[in-house]
NUPA-110677 format. One record per atom (N, C-alpha, C): residue number from 0; atom name; x, y, z. Coordinates in Angstrom, 3 decimals. Example, Ala and Ser with C-alpha at 12.3 -4.5 7.8 and 13.67 -1.06 7.14 Angstrom:
R mivo torlum     east    north       up
R    0      N   13.190   -5.690    7.800
R    0     CA   12.300   -4.500    7.800
R    0      C   13.200   -3.300    7.800
R    1      N   12.850   -2.250    7.080
R    1     CA   13.670   -1.060    7.140
R    1      C   12.900    0.030    7.870
***
This chain:
R mivo torlum     east    north       up
R    0      N   -6.425   10.868    1.383
R    0     CA   -5.177   10.168    1.544
R    0      C   -4.095   11.191    1.886
R    1      N   -3.337   10.934    2.930
R    1     CA   -2.210   11.775    3.283
R    1      C   -0.939   10.977    3.003
R    2      N   -0.065   11.546    2.170
R    2     CA    1.153   10.835    1.804
R    2      C    2.380   11.652    2.167
R    3      N    3.487   10.961    2.265
R    3     CA    4.758   11.618    2.541
R    3      C    5.835   10.931    1.709
R    4      N    6.813   11.706    1.253
R    4     CA    7.914   11.129    0.481
R    4      C    8.796   10.311    1.410
R    5      N    9.026    9.065    1.045
R    5     CA    9.877    8.183    1.825
R    5      C   11.301    8.188    1.266
R    6      N   11.430    8.120   -0.067
R    6     CA   12.741    8.134   -0.728
R    6      C   12.617    8.798   -2.090
R    7      N   13.702    9.399   -2.558
R    7     CA   13.759    9.973   -3.903
R    7      C   14.952    9.389   -4.642
R    8      N   14.752    9.099   -5.918
R    8     CA   15.791    8.543   -6.773
R    8      C   15.837    9.329   -8.073
R    9      N   16.879    9.176   -8.834
R    9     CA   16.979    9.803  -10.148
R    9      C   17.656    8.826  -11.101
R   10      N   16.876    7.804  -11.542
R   10     CA   17.420    6.806  -12.457
R   10      C   17.259    7.279  -13.898
R   11      N   16.051    7.252  -14.400
R   11     CA   15.776    7.623  -15.792
R   11      C   14.850    8.823  -15.882
R   12      N   14.631    9.471  -14.842
R   12     CA   13.711   10.610  -14.762
R   12      C   13.656   11.013  -13.309
R   13      N   12.467   11.089  -12.779
R   13     CA   12.299   11.388  -11.356
R   13      C   11.470   10.274  -10.741
R   14      N   12.030    9.603   -9.792
R   14     CA   11.331    8.530   -9.107
R   14      C   11.254    8.871   -7.625
R   15      N   10.091    8.632   -7.048
R   15     CA    9.895    8.870   -5.627
R   15      C    9.076    7.725   -5.063
R   16      N    9.395    7.325   -3.858
R   16     CA    8.579    6.348   -3.157
R   16      C    7.831    7.099   -2.069
R   17      N    6.520    7.002   -2.135
R   17     CA    5.641    7.645   -1.169
R   17      C    5.088    6.598   -0.227
R   18      N    4.713    7.018    0.955
R   18     CA    4.002    6.135    1.877
R   18      C    2.671    6.793    2.218
R   19      N    1.617    6.010    2.119
R   19     CA    0.298    6.467    2.528
R   19      C    0.257    6.348    4.045
R   20      N    0.136    7.458    4.740
R   20     CA    0.205    7.462    6.200
R   20      C   -0.917    6.658    6.853
R   21      N   -2.045    6.538    6.182
R   21     CA   -3.179    5.816    6.764
R   21      C   -3.030    4.307    6.595
R   22      N   -2.683    3.849    5.393
R   22     CA   -2.614    2.414    5.112
R   22      C   -1.204    1.848    5.244
R   23      N   -0.185    2.716    5.264
R   23     CA    1.236    2.358    5.313
R   23      C    1.710    1.651    4.047
R   24      N    0.920    1.725    2.974
R   24     CA    1.302    1.136    1.691
R   24      C    2.262    2.078    0.979
R   25      N    3.328    1.512    0.401
R   25     CA    4.295    2.275   -0.376
R   25      C    3.816    2.382   -1.810
R   26      N    3.967    3.560   -2.399
R   26     CA    3.638    3.781   -3.802
R   26      C    4.873    4.345   -4.485
R   27      N    5.042    4.035   -5.754
R   27     CA    6.155    4.584   -6.509
R   27      C    5.607    5.518   -7.570
R   28      N    6.229    6.677   -7.671
R   28     CA    5.879    7.673   -8.681
R   28      C    7.059    7.778   -9.633
R   29      N    6.792    7.645  -10.910
R   29     CA    7.831    7.751  -11.936
R   29      C    7.429    8.840  -12.904
R   30      N    8.347    9.769  -13.136
R   30     CA    8.097   10.840  -14.097
R   30      C    9.217   10.851  -15.109
R   31      N    8.906   10.432  -16.314
R   31     CA    9.836   10.475  -17.441
R   31      C    8.993   10.924  -18.634
R   32      N    8.833   12.214  -18.788
R   32     CA    7.881   12.751  -19.766
R   32      C    6.550   12.939  -19.073
R   33      N    5.754   11.876  -19.015
R   33     CA    4.515   11.894  -18.242
R   33      C    4.773   11.149  -16.938
R   34      N    3.866   11.225  -15.998
R   34     CA    4.082   10.571  -14.709
R   34      C    3.007    9.566  -14.392
R   35      N    3.329    8.684  -13.471
R   35     CA    2.362    7.696  -13.021
R   35      C    2.645    7.268  -11.601
R   36      N    1.593    6.977  -10.852
R   36     CA    1.698    6.549   -9.471
R   36      C    1.049    5.178   -9.352
R   37      N    1.756    4.230   -8.723
R   37     CA    1.235    2.877   -8.567
R   37      C    1.740    2.293   -7.259
R   38      N    1.007    1.360   -6.668
R   38     CA    1.515    0.718   -5.457
R   38      C    2.827   -0.016   -5.752
R   39      N    3.739    0.012   -4.807
R   39     CA    5.001   -0.719   -4.917
R   39      C    4.724   -2.146   -4.471
R   40      N    5.044   -3.132   -5.316
R   40     CA    4.731   -4.530   -5.034
R   40      C    5.993   -5.327   -4.736
R   41      N    5.843   -6.356   -3.883
R   41     CA    6.968   -7.242   -3.595
R   41      C    7.024   -8.355   -4.637
R   42      N    7.919   -9.309   -4.455
R   42     CA    8.103  -10.398   -5.425
R   42      C    6.862  -11.270   -5.577
R   43      N    5.993  -11.290   -4.561
R   43     CA    4.761  -12.083   -4.629
R   43      C    3.578  -11.300   -5.171
R   44      N    3.813  -10.031   -5.532
R   44     CA    2.741   -9.201   -6.061
R   44      C    1.883   -8.530   -5.001
R   45      N    2.350   -8.562   -3.750
R   45     CA    1.608   -7.927   -2.660
R   45      C    2.179   -6.539   -2.397
R   46      N    1.343   -5.585   -1.949
R   46     CA    1.830   -4.232   -1.680
R   46      C    2.908   -4.231   -0.587
R   47      N    3.932   -3.408   -0.790
R   47     CA    4.966   -3.221    0.218
R   47      C    4.412   -2.296    1.288
R   48      N    4.527   -2.703    2.538
R   48     CA    4.027   -1.928    3.669
R   48      C    5.203   -1.581    4.564
R   49      N    5.291   -0.299    4.949
R   49     CA    6.329    0.152    5.859
R   49      C    5.664    0.522    7.171
R   50      N    5.981   -0.221    8.190
R   50     CA    5.423    0.030    9.517
R   50      C    6.432    0.802   10.357
R   51      N    5.940    1.642   11.238
R   51     CA    6.778    2.402   12.164
R   51      C    7.893    3.135   11.426
R   52      N    7.529    3.884   10.414
R   52     CA    8.524    4.526    9.555
R   52      C    8.931    5.901   10.043
R   53      N    8.212    6.503   10.965
R   53     CA    8.623    7.836   11.402
R   53      C    9.040    7.853   12.841
***
């Protein structure tokens, strides 16, 4: 999997939104003590996909 940082935030720790270059699925990484990476989901529970992002 090749990923790239799409956005960075600093709400309660370190948050970053990554995009998987192959599938175009967005993932969110949250680090507040320990970290975790999970797909970013829309209101219907489907993965958020960013097309033509670069």
